[in-house]
Backbone bond lengths (Angstrom), bond angles and torsions (degrees), N, CA, C in turn:
res aa  C-N    CA-C-N  psi(-1)  N-CA   C-N-CA  omega(-1)  CA-C   N-CA-C  phi
1 M - - - 1.439 - - 1.540 107.52 -
2 D 1.292 116.15 126.51 1.467 117.53 179.69 1.530 110.49 -86.65
3 N 1.280 117.95 175.49 1.461 124.11 -172.07 1.529 112.72 -63.63
4 T 1.315 117.86 -37.38 1.465 121.34 -178.16 1.529 110.35 -64.50
5 Q 1.310 117.33 -45.54 1.464 120.24 178.44 1.518 111.62 -64.53
6 L 1.322 117.07 -40.53 1.459 121.33 178.79 1.533 110.24 -63.90
7 L 1.324 117.72 -44.35 1.456 122.04 179.15 1.532 111.02 -63.33
8 L 1.318 118.09 -43.14 1.470 121.50 178.05 1.525 111.35 -63.95
9 T 1.314 117.80 -38.84 1.463 121.44 179.14 1.525 110.44 -65.81
10 V 1.325 117.13 -43.82 1.463 121.12 179.53 1.524 110.14 -64.78
11 I 1.324 117.38 -45.79 1.472 120.95 -179.50 1.525 110.37 -63.45
12 L 1.317 117.28 -41.83 1.461 120.85 178.83 1.518 111.17 -65.21
13 T 1.321 118.29 -38.89 1.465 122.18 178.05 1.526 110.86 -66.03
14 V 1.325 117.62 -45.75 1.463 121.56 179.80 1.529 110.22 -64.79
15 T 1.324 116.55 -42.81 1.464 120.40 179.05 1.529 110.84 -63.32
16 T 1.302 117.89 -41.84 1.459 121.85 178.09 1.518 110.67 -62.91
17 F 1.323 117.46 -42.57 1.454 122.04 178.41 1.530 110.68 -60.68
18 F 1.338 116.93 -46.71 1.463 120.11 179.37 1.532 111.89 -65.02
19 M 1.305 117.30 -37.68 1.471 120.01 178.76 1.526 110.96 -65.90
20 I 1.318 117.14 -37.02 1.466 120.56 176.25 1.527 109.81 -64.43
21 L 1.348 117.64 -44.21 1.463 121.19 177.93 1.529 111.36 -61.87
22 I 1.317 117.13 -42.71 1.465 120.67 178.68 1.528 110.30 -64.21
23 G 1.314 117.89 -39.58 1.465 121.11 177.96 1.522 112.10 -63.03
24 I 1.335 116.29 -42.44 1.468 120.04 178.88 1.524 110.44 -64.72
25 Q 1.342 116.83 -43.48 1.464 120.16 177.99 1.526 111.16 -63.38
26 L 1.317 117.13 -37.25 1.461 121.44 177.91 1.526 110.94 -63.75
27 I 1.311 117.56 -39.13 1.468 121.40 176.77 1.524 110.01 -62.11
28 F 1.339 117.50 -43.91 1.474 120.32 178.92 1.531 111.70 -63.90
29 V 1.322 116.57 -41.49 1.468 120.32 179.19 1.524 110.32 -63.99
30 L 1.315 117.26 -42.48 1.468 120.36 179.83 1.527 111.51 -65.60
31 K 1.335 117.52 -35.62 1.467 120.09 176.59 1.530 110.52 -65.34
32 E 1.335 116.94 -43.02 1.468 120.14 178.66 1.525 110.77 -65.68
33 L 1.311 116.42 -38.29 1.464 120.45 177.44 1.524 110.53 -63.60
34 R 1.309 116.53 -38.49 1.472 120.39 178.35 1.525 111.06 -63.64
35 T 1.333 117.18 -44.91 1.467 119.21 179.37 1.530 110.78 -66.36
36 A 1.337 117.26 -36.98 1.473 119.83 177.79 1.519 110.60 -64.58
37 L 1.323 116.92 -41.57 1.462 120.12 178.83 1.526 111.86 -66.22
38 K 1.333 117.16 -34.83 1.470 119.67 175.99 1.527 110.40 -64.19
39 K 1.344 116.81 -42.53 1.468 120.24 178.26 1.523 111.22 -63.76
40 I 1.318 116.77 -42.67 1.469 120.69 177.92 1.515 110.25 -62.65
41 N 1.325 117.00 -39.95 1.461 120.97 178.66 1.529 110.82 -63.20
42 N 1.334 117.21 -40.59 1.467 120.19 177.41 1.521 111.34 -64.14
43 I 1.324 116.73 -39.96 1.465 120.38 178.24 1.526 110.35 -63.95
44 I 1.318 116.57 -43.54 1.464 120.40 179.66 1.515 110.96 -64.29
45 E 1.326 117.38 -40.30 1.466 120.51 176.86 1.523 110.69 -62.59
46 G 1.335 117.02 -38.28 1.462 120.43 177.31 1.519 111.51 -62.81
47 F 1.334 117.14 -44.54 1.458 120.67 177.20 1.523 111.21 -63.19
48 E 1.332 115.65 -37.10 1.464 119.55 178.60 1.528 110.74 -64.01
49 K 1.330 116.99 -42.11 1.459 120.52 178.22 1.519 111.09 -63.52
50 V 1.337 116.35 -41.66 1.465 120.09 178.31 1.528 109.76 -63.06
51 G 1.319 116.98 -42.86 1.461 120.92 179.51 1.515 111.97 -63.11
52 I 1.320 117.06 -40.94 1.470 120.71 178.75 1.518 109.67 -65.52
53 N 1.332 117.15 -41.49 1.470 120.08 179.10 1.526 110.74 -65.16
54 L 1.338 117.32 -40.04 1.462 119.97 177.81 1.527 111.05 -65.34
55 E 1.319 115.63 -39.94 1.463 119.28 178.68 1.521 110.49 -64.01
56 H 1.317 116.54 -42.75 1.467 120.90 178.62 1.528 110.39 -62.72
57 G 1.322 116.92 -43.98 1.460 121.29 178.18 1.522 111.65 -63.39
58 F 1.331 116.56 -39.67 1.462 120.21 178.46 1.520 110.74 -64.23
59 H 1.334 117.00 -41.22 1.466 120.11 178.15 1.527 110.90 -63.82
60 E 1.311 116.54 -38.53 1.469 118.95 177.06 1.525 110.50 -66.23
61 F 1.325 117.59 -39.58 1.459 122.61 178.94 1.528 110.12 -63.16
62 V 1.318 117.22 -45.29 1.461 121.55 178.82 1.524 110.06 -64.93
63 G 1.315 117.35 -41.06 1.462 120.83 177.61 1.521 111.82 -62.66
64 F 1.312 116.93 -38.13 1.465 121.83 178.99 1.527 109.93 -62.18
65 F 1.334 117.05 -47.30 1.460 119.63 -179.27 1.526 112.08 -73.27
66 T 1.310 117.57 -27.86 1.462 119.61 174.16 1.526 109.66 -66.04
67 G 1.316 116.96 -37.85 1.465 121.08 175.20 1.516 111.41 -62.28
68 F 1.337 117.11 -43.77 1.463 120.18 176.64 1.525 111.25 -61.07
69 K 1.325 115.98 -41.34 1.458 120.76 179.57 1.526 110.34 -61.68
70 T 1.313 116.88 -41.22 1.465 121.62 178.72 1.523 110.45 -65.55
71 I 1.319 116.54 -41.81 1.473 119.96 179.14 1.526 110.06 -62.83
72 F 1.332 118.27 -42.52 1.463 121.04 178.78 1.529 111.08 -64.89
73 K 1.327 117.87 -35.65 1.471 120.43 177.09 1.521 110.50 -65.68
74 I 1.336 115.98 -39.34 1.468 119.66 178.79 1.525 109.55 -64.91
75 F 1.355 117.53 -45.19 1.461 120.52 177.74 1.530 111.25 -61.08
76 E 1.320 115.97 -40.69 1.460 120.03 179.40 1.526 110.53 -64.01
77 H 1.312 116.37 -42.16 1.466 121.29 179.52 1.521 110.25 -65.38
78 L 1.336 117.39 -42.65 1.467 120.10 179.38 1.527 111.65 -67.14
79 S 1.333 116.78 -39.32 1.476 118.78 -179.83 1.520 111.42 -70.14
80 S 1.336 116.99 -32.55 1.464 118.74 178.07 1.516 109.79 -71.21
81 K 1.320 119.17 -30.86 1.470 121.90 176.06 1.514 109.64 -69.07
82 K 1.329 116.97 -39.06 1.449 121.51 -179.29 1.524 111.86 -64.56
83 N 1.318 114.87 -39.90 1.458 120.56 -177.52 1.527 112.51 -82.40
84 G 1.309 117.55 -5.00 1.452 121.84 178.94 1.510 113.28 81.87
85 K 1.280 117.83 16.96 1.467 121.95 179.27 1.524 109.22 -97.72
86 Q 1.268 117.09 62.33 1.472 121.69 -178.25 1.524 108.54 -65.72
87 K 1.322 116.91 130.25 1.478 120.17 -178.56 1.501 111.28 -86.17
C-alpha cells in the first residue's frame, strides 16, 4: 500500500468517525427539542384553557347585565303605563 492510499484510508476513517459522533449528537439534540416542544405545547394549552374560561366568564357577566337591562326596561314600561304615558 503506498502513502496516498494509506492517507485516504486514514482520512476516510477519521471522517466517518466524526460523522457518526455528529449524528449521535444530532439525535440527542432532536430528543431535547422534542421534549421542549412538548412543554411549550402544554403551556400553550394551559393559556388556551384560561382564555376559554375567561371568555365564558365574560359571557356570563354580559348576560347578567343584559338581564338587569331587561328588568329595568320592564320597570320603565310598567311605570310609564301607570303614569298614563303610553308609548
